[in-house]
BALOBA-1460 file (C-alpha; in Angstrom, 3 decimals):
// residues 213
<rec num="1" residu="x" x="-3.165" y="199.014" z="103.471"/>
<rec num="2" residu="x" x="-4.627" y="200.654" z="100.359"/>
<rec num="3" residu="x" x="-6.615" y="198.593" z="97.792"/>
<rec num="4" residu="x" x="-3.965" y="199.101" z="95.078"/>
<rec num="5" residu="x" x="-1.230" y="197.534" z="97.206"/>
<rec num="6" residu="x" x="-3.507" y="194.648" z="98.207"/>
<rec num="7" residu="x" x="-4.321" y="194.056" z="94.545"/>
<rec num="8" residu="x" x="-0.624" y="193.979" z="93.573"/>
<rec num="9" residu="x" x="0.236" y="191.573" z="96.376"/>
<rec num="10" residu="x" x="-2.604" y="189.266" z="95.359"/>
<rec num="11" residu="x" x="-1.401" y="189.230" z="91.744"/>
<rec num="12" residu="x" x="2.137" y="188.355" z="92.836"/>
<rec num="13" residu="x" x="0.936" y="185.517" z="95.069"/>
<rec num="14" residu="x" x="-1.155" y="184.110" z="92.213"/>
<rec num="15" residu="x" x="2.000" y="183.908" z="90.062"/>
<rec num="16" residu="x" x="3.626" y="181.643" z="92.621"/>
<rec num="17" residu="x" x="3.286" y="177.902" z="93.026"/>
<rec num="18" residu="x" x="4.278" y="175.448" z="95.712"/>
<rec num="19" residu="x" x="7.871" y="175.351" z="94.407"/>
<rec num="20" residu="x" x="8.264" y="179.072" z="95.000"/>
<rec num="21" residu="x" x="8.016" y="178.353" z="98.706"/>
<rec num="22" residu="x" x="9.737" y="174.944" z="98.694"/>
<rec num="23" residu="x" x="12.826" y="175.980" z="96.732"/>
<rec num="24" residu="x" x="15.019" y="177.009" z="99.717"/>
<rec num="25" residu="x" x="14.345" y="173.703" z="101.514"/>
<rec num="26" residu="x" x="13.785" y="171.321" z="98.592"/>
<rec num="27" residu="x" x="17.200" y="169.652" z="98.449"/>
<rec num="28" residu="x" x="17.450" y="169.342" z="102.217"/>
<rec num="29" residu="x" x="13.987" y="167.765" z="102.571"/>
<rec num="30" residu="x" x="14.472" y="165.289" z="99.729"/>
<rec num="31" residu="x" x="18.209" y="164.596" z="100.008"/>
<rec num="32" residu="x" x="17.796" y="160.872" z="100.678"/>
<rec num="33" residu="x" x="15.097" y="160.452" z="98.045"/>
<rec num="34" residu="x" x="17.156" y="162.236" z="95.398"/>
<rec num="35" residu="x" x="20.209" y="160.109" z="96.141"/>
<rec num="36" residu="x" x="18.217" y="156.863" z="95.802"/>
<rec num="37" residu="x" x="16.336" y="157.991" z="92.688"/>
<rec num="38" residu="x" x="19.539" y="159.195" z="91.068"/>
<rec num="39" residu="x" x="21.192" y="155.809" z="91.484"/>
<rec num="40" residu="x" x="18.137" y="153.994" z="90.081"/>
<rec num="41" residu="x" x="18.030" y="156.230" z="87.015"/>
<rec num="42" residu="x" x="21.769" y="156.334" z="86.337"/>
<rec num="43" residu="x" x="21.784" y="152.531" z="86.266"/>
<rec num="44" residu="x" x="18.975" y="152.561" z="83.677"/>
<rec num="45" residu="x" x="20.444" y="155.312" z="81.502"/>
<rec num="46" residu="x" x="24.019" y="153.961" z="81.368"/>
<rec num="47" residu="x" x="26.160" y="154.843" z="79.470"/>
<rec num="48" residu="x" x="25.703" y="158.624" z="79.591"/>
<rec num="49" residu="x" x="29.190" y="159.793" z="78.622"/>
<rec num="50" residu="x" x="28.989" y="162.132" z="75.634"/>
<rec num="51" residu="x" x="25.174" y="162.116" z="75.541"/>
<rec num="52" residu="x" x="23.221" y="165.364" z="75.219"/>
<rec num="53" residu="x" x="20.496" y="165.278" z="77.868"/>
<rec num="54" residu="x" x="17.509" y="167.473" z="78.736"/>
<rec num="55" residu="x" x="16.366" y="167.190" z="82.345"/>
<rec num="56" residu="x" x="12.842" y="168.534" z="81.887"/>
<rec num="57" residu="x" x="11.431" y="170.014" z="85.077"/>
<rec num="58" residu="x" x="14.878" y="169.503" z="86.584"/>
<rec num="59" residu="x" x="14.325" y="172.004" z="89.393"/>
<rec num="60" residu="x" x="17.370" y="172.512" z="91.590"/>
<rec num="61" residu="x" x="19.600" y="170.500" z="89.239"/>
<rec num="62" residu="x" x="20.536" y="167.676" z="91.608"/>
<rec num="63" residu="x" x="19.879" y="164.860" z="89.135"/>
<rec num="64" residu="x" x="21.375" y="166.875" z="86.281"/>
<rec num="65" residu="x" x="24.560" y="167.249" z="88.313"/>
<rec num="66" residu="x" x="24.667" y="163.480" z="88.855"/>
<rec num="67" residu="x" x="24.371" y="162.903" z="85.100"/>
<rec num="68" residu="x" x="27.012" y="165.540" z="84.399"/>
<rec num="69" residu="x" x="29.391" y="163.800" z="86.805"/>
<rec num="70" residu="x" x="29.415" y="160.708" z="84.571"/>
<rec num="71" residu="x" x="30.091" y="162.642" z="81.382"/>
<rec num="72" residu="x" x="26.699" y="163.770" z="80.050"/>
<rec num="73" residu="x" x="26.116" y="167.240" z="78.590"/>
<rec num="74" residu="x" x="22.996" y="168.164" z="80.570"/>
<rec num="75" residu="x" x="20.530" y="171.015" z="80.133"/>
<rec num="76" residu="x" x="17.907" y="171.794" z="82.791"/>
<rec num="77" residu="x" x="14.596" y="173.424" z="81.904"/>
<rec num="78" residu="x" x="12.149" y="174.403" z="84.627"/>
<rec num="79" residu="x" x="9.281" y="176.875" z="85.080"/>
<rec num="80" residu="x" x="10.382" y="177.981" z="88.562"/>
<rec num="81" residu="x" x="13.007" y="180.760" z="88.794"/>
<rec num="82" residu="x" x="13.445" y="179.985" z="92.487"/>
<rec num="83" residu="x" x="14.344" y="176.357" z="91.792"/>
<rec num="84" residu="x" x="16.692" y="177.286" z="88.943"/>
<rec num="85" residu="x" x="18.473" y="179.760" z="91.198"/>
<rec num="86" residu="x" x="19.627" y="176.745" z="93.233"/>
<rec num="87" residu="x" x="20.550" y="174.858" z="90.051"/>
<rec num="88" residu="x" x="22.829" y="177.731" z="89.000"/>
<rec num="89" residu="x" x="25.025" y="176.995" z="92.016"/>
<rec num="90" residu="x" x="25.980" y="173.536" z="90.736"/>
<rec num="91" residu="x" x="25.539" y="173.720" z="86.943"/>
<rec num="92" residu="x" x="26.932" y="175.973" z="84.172"/>
<rec num="93" residu="x" x="24.800" y="179.058" z="83.685"/>
<rec num="94" residu="x" x="24.330" y="178.409" z="79.952"/>
<rec num="95" residu="x" x="22.797" y="175.004" z="80.689"/>
<rec num="96" residu="x" x="19.938" y="176.403" z="82.795"/>
<rec num="97" residu="x" x="16.753" y="177.451" z="80.990"/>
<rec num="98" residu="x" x="13.614" y="179.065" z="82.388"/>
<rec num="99" residu="x" x="10.798" y="177.770" z="80.212"/>
<rec num="100" residu="x" x="7.618" y="175.807" z="79.629"/>
<rec num="101" residu="x" x="7.398" y="172.109" z="78.761"/>
<rec num="102" residu="x" x="4.688" y="172.812" z="76.181"/>
<rec num="103" residu="x" x="6.997" y="175.067" z="74.143"/>
<rec num="104" residu="x" x="10.576" y="173.841" z="74.394"/>
<rec num="105" residu="x" x="13.127" y="176.422" z="73.157"/>
<rec num="106" residu="x" x="15.183" y="173.860" z="71.236"/>
<rec num="107" residu="x" x="15.475" y="172.774" z="67.612"/>
<rec num="108" residu="x" x="14.130" y="169.480" z="66.299"/>
<rec num="109" residu="x" x="16.259" y="166.393" z="66.975"/>
<rec num="110" residu="x" x="18.476" y="168.051" z="69.597"/>
<rec num="111" residu="x" x="18.772" y="165.586" z="72.499"/>
<rec num="112" residu="x" x="19.815" y="161.966" z="72.905"/>
<rec num="113" residu="x" x="17.886" y="161.620" z="76.174"/>
<rec num="114" residu="x" x="15.118" y="163.484" z="77.983"/>
<rec num="115" residu="x" x="14.388" y="162.792" z="81.647"/>
<rec num="116" residu="x" x="11.271" y="163.710" z="83.637"/>
<rec num="117" residu="x" x="11.920" y="162.843" z="87.261"/>
<rec num="118" residu="x" x="8.958" y="163.251" z="89.612"/>
<rec num="119" residu="x" x="7.618" y="165.990" z="87.344"/>
<rec num="120" residu="x" x="5.111" y="164.705" z="84.770"/>
<rec num="121" residu="x" x="2.162" y="164.842" z="87.174"/>
<rec num="122" residu="x" x="2.858" y="168.551" z="87.699"/>
<rec num="123" residu="x" x="2.306" y="169.267" z="83.979"/>
<rec num="124" residu="x" x="-1.203" y="170.303" z="82.958"/>
<rec num="125" residu="x" x="-0.841" y="169.659" z="79.223"/>
<rec num="126" residu="x" x="0.708" y="166.208" z="79.276"/>
<rec num="127" residu="x" x="-0.129" y="165.270" z="75.677"/>
<rec num="128" residu="x" x="1.345" y="168.515" z="74.358"/>
<rec num="129" residu="x" x="4.493" y="167.967" z="76.404"/>
<rec num="130" residu="x" x="5.003" y="164.504" z="74.914"/>
<rec num="131" residu="x" x="4.643" y="165.945" z="71.404"/>
<rec num="132" residu="x" x="7.353" y="168.497" z="72.236"/>
<rec num="133" residu="x" x="9.602" y="165.803" z="73.714"/>
<rec num="134" residu="x" x="9.171" y="163.742" z="70.545"/>
<rec num="135" residu="x" x="10.124" y="166.771" z="68.453"/>
<rec num="136" residu="x" x="13.367" y="167.647" z="70.256"/>
<rec num="137" residu="x" x="14.551" y="164.045" z="70.686"/>
<rec num="138" residu="x" x="16.877" y="162.667" z="68.065"/>
<rec num="139" residu="x" x="15.650" y="159.583" z="66.163"/>
<rec num="140" residu="x" x="16.457" y="156.579" z="68.338"/>
<rec num="141" residu="x" x="16.672" y="158.810" z="71.424"/>
<rec num="142" residu="x" x="15.256" y="157.846" z="74.817"/>
<rec num="143" residu="x" x="12.646" y="159.422" z="77.068"/>
<rec num="144" residu="x" x="12.756" y="158.362" z="80.725"/>
<rec num="145" residu="x" x="10.140" y="158.992" z="83.421"/>
<rec num="146" residu="x" x="10.165" y="158.448" z="87.154"/>
<rec num="147" residu="x" x="6.591" y="158.656" z="88.401"/>
<rec num="148" residu="x" x="4.189" y="157.526" z="91.124"/>
<rec num="149" residu="x" x="1.118" y="155.385" z="90.583"/>
<rec num="150" residu="x" x="-2.301" y="156.672" z="91.746"/>
<rec num="151" residu="x" x="-3.310" y="153.074" z="92.286"/>
<rec num="152" residu="x" x="-1.678" y="153.406" z="95.720"/>
<rec num="153" residu="x" x="-3.666" y="155.112" z="98.489"/>
<rec num="154" residu="x" x="-0.616" y="157.087" z="99.620"/>
<rec num="155" residu="x" x="-0.330" y="158.722" z="96.187"/>
<rec num="156" residu="x" x="-4.032" y="159.543" z="96.028"/>
<rec num="157" residu="x" x="-3.660" y="161.301" z="99.390"/>
<rec num="158" residu="x" x="-0.573" y="163.127" z="98.094"/>
<rec num="159" residu="x" x="-2.547" y="164.269" z="95.039"/>
<rec num="160" residu="x" x="-5.244" y="165.809" z="97.254"/>
<rec num="161" residu="x" x="-2.595" y="167.642" z="99.276"/>
<rec num="162" residu="x" x="-0.835" y="168.958" z="96.171"/>
<rec num="163" residu="x" x="-4.093" y="170.194" z="94.640"/>
<rec num="164" residu="x" x="-4.740" y="172.157" z="97.822"/>
<rec num="165" residu="x" x="-1.588" y="174.128" z="96.952"/>
<rec num="166" residu="x" x="-2.652" y="174.680" z="93.347"/>
<rec num="167" residu="x" x="-0.801" y="171.827" z="91.639"/>
<rec num="168" residu="x" x="-2.622" y="169.774" z="88.953"/>
<rec num="169" residu="x" x="-1.345" y="166.460" z="90.412"/>
<rec num="170" residu="x" x="-2.241" y="164.455" z="87.308"/>
<rec num="171" residu="x" x="-0.731" y="161.165" z="88.441"/>
<rec num="172" residu="x" x="-1.000" y="158.402" z="85.837"/>
<rec num="173" residu="x" x="-0.807" y="154.672" z="86.230"/>
<rec num="174" residu="x" x="1.821" y="152.942" z="84.060"/>
<rec num="175" residu="x" x="-0.984" y="151.778" z="81.769"/>
<rec num="176" residu="x" x="-2.340" y="155.315" z="81.336"/>
<rec num="177" residu="x" x="1.132" y="156.698" z="80.662"/>
<rec num="178" residu="x" x="1.762" y="153.938" z="78.131"/>
<rec num="179" residu="x" x="-1.348" y="154.911" z="76.172"/>
<rec num="180" residu="x" x="-0.265" y="158.567" z="76.018"/>
<rec num="181" residu="x" x="3.224" y="157.557" z="74.887"/>
<rec num="182" residu="x" x="1.894" y="155.320" z="72.122"/>
<rec num="183" residu="x" x="-0.378" y="158.112" z="70.930"/>
<rec num="184" residu="x" x="2.633" y="160.472" z="70.770"/>
<rec num="185" residu="x" x="4.524" y="157.970" z="68.595"/>
<rec num="186" residu="x" x="6.994" y="156.434" z="71.054"/>
<rec num="187" residu="x" x="8.004" y="152.778" z="70.902"/>
<rec num="188" residu="x" x="9.788" y="150.131" z="73.016"/>
<rec num="189" residu="x" x="7.895" y="151.139" z="76.148"/>
<rec num="190" residu="x" x="9.375" y="149.485" z="79.215"/>
<rec num="191" residu="x" x="8.083" y="150.005" z="82.770"/>
<rec num="192" residu="x" x="9.330" y="148.627" z="86.059"/>
<rec num="193" residu="x" x="8.393" y="149.382" z="89.645"/>
<rec num="194" residu="x" x="11.285" y="150.400" z="91.871"/>
<rec num="195" residu="x" x="9.070" y="150.778" z="94.959"/>
<rec num="196" residu="x" x="5.479" y="149.802" z="95.660"/>
<rec num="197" residu="x" x="4.197" y="153.174" z="94.439"/>
<rec num="198" residu="x" x="7.111" y="154.387" z="92.284"/>
<rec num="199" residu="x" x="7.932" y="153.325" z="88.748"/>
<rec num="200" residu="x" x="10.340" y="154.067" z="85.915"/>
<rec num="201" residu="x" x="9.183" y="154.094" z="82.305"/>
<rec num="202" residu="x" x="11.680" y="154.290" z="79.460"/>
<rec num="203" residu="x" x="10.730" y="154.640" z="75.785"/>
<rec num="204" residu="x" x="12.338" y="155.454" z="72.441"/>
<rec num="205" residu="x" x="11.657" y="157.679" z="69.480"/>
<rec num="206" residu="x" x="11.690" y="155.545" z="66.330"/>
<rec num="207" residu="x" x="14.849" y="155.719" z="64.235"/>
<rec num="208" residu="x" x="12.765" y="156.217" z="61.095"/>
<rec num="209" residu="x" x="10.561" y="158.894" z="62.585"/>
<rec num="210" residu="x" x="8.773" y="161.946" z="61.267"/>
<rec num="211" residu="x" x="8.268" y="165.252" z="63.020"/>
<rec num="212" residu="x" x="4.748" y="166.170" z="64.021"/>
<rec num="213" residu="x" x="3.353" y="169.513" z="63.021"/>
């Protein structure tokens, strides 16, 4: 194989991440987990009917579809074309956006709710992402995370494995996440564990808020 072809192949591989390879099997592998997590989150986000929701890092669209089924108008933004290809099979095409969490392609004060389900630790610029979430949330809107605590040995082992595949794996404890959220301007921060290593944090953008530059 000539050097030029090898060089092109290497560049293409470097563009990929773990989700490029997981996309075809993602829903099948995590079917039970997604079903359980969806129920936990729907209970905490009720009522969703008529709400405009951004599922940030929504991947294959499984949770977005669950929210849509109870009346929410849901948009999915993800950085993986392979994951969004699966989302396009269950969601309207105009609700699927290929993009970056650090530069959301939406106007200020657009969404009632933003969800980040098992995704925040995959984001390298977490502070910048929270600033963007604050910007596109409407005053009084909610931001909801489902995350895993690095205080558990199982999650620390998972982080090592993910980093092997090029993921940042920036898992935060609830206390660390709370500090970032306060710094970004969010209020009414509420966290509860739903499993020994898995927690949900829900916060609000103040009603009398200002947009950050």
